[in-house]
N, C-alpha and C positions, 0 to 999 in steps of 0.2 A: 446635388442638392438637394434637399429634401424640404417640402412647406408644411408646416403644421396648421390647419386651419380647424375652427371652434366654428361650430355650425349650431342654431338658433331654429325654435320652432320647426316651422312647414318643412327646411330645410333638412333638420335631423333627422325628421321623420322621416322625408324622403331618403336619405343617406344610410339612416337603420342609428345611429351614432353621434355622438357629441362631439367628439374631435377624429380628424383623421390626419393623416400626414401621405402626401405626395411626395414621387418625386417629378422633377422640375428640374430644367436644362437654366444655367446660370446665363443671362439673364432673363427672366419673367416680367410679366406686367400682370396687373387685375385683371384685363382684358381675355389674357392666357392663358390665367388659372379660371376664369369662367368659363372661356371655350374648352377647355379640358374637363369641367368638373359637370358639363352640361354634356360631355359626351361619354363618360362613362356613369351619369345618374342623368338617361333624357329628361324622367321627371320634370326634374331641374327648370329644364328651357319649357317649361310649361308654366310656371308662376310669372303674375303681372310683370315681377319687376326683384329685382333683390340684388342689396347693395353689400358691398366688401368695403372694411372698418380696416384700417391696418393700423397698429401703435395706437389702437383708440380714437382713430380720426376717419370721416369718409377718405375713401381713395377714388380717387378718376382711372378711369382707363387704361391711363399710361402711367400710372406710377408703377417704378418697379421694383419688388419684391426681393427681400432678402432671408437667409434661413434665420437670423434672429427677430425678425418680422413678429409681433402678436396678427395673426391674422382672421378676421369674424367674419361669415358670412350670415347677412340680415337679411331676414325674410320683410316679405310687404305686411306691414298687421293693420289690424280695423281695430276701432273704438268707437266710442262713440260715448 
């Protein structure tokens, strides 16, 4: 199973590309995906927060992921 993840903002800068594919055992969850991303890219662990969207909706840590899902890693944003 391979998951395609779209990256935005500082997450894209840390990883060095806007889209990555990660091999993942089935089934996998948002929490497991984040743990693997932080293992491969330790600087992601330094972010104050990082949200995951699955199929255009924010996802909780226990949500299961499938190869057909649209997954996005959304960094914290600041505004004013």
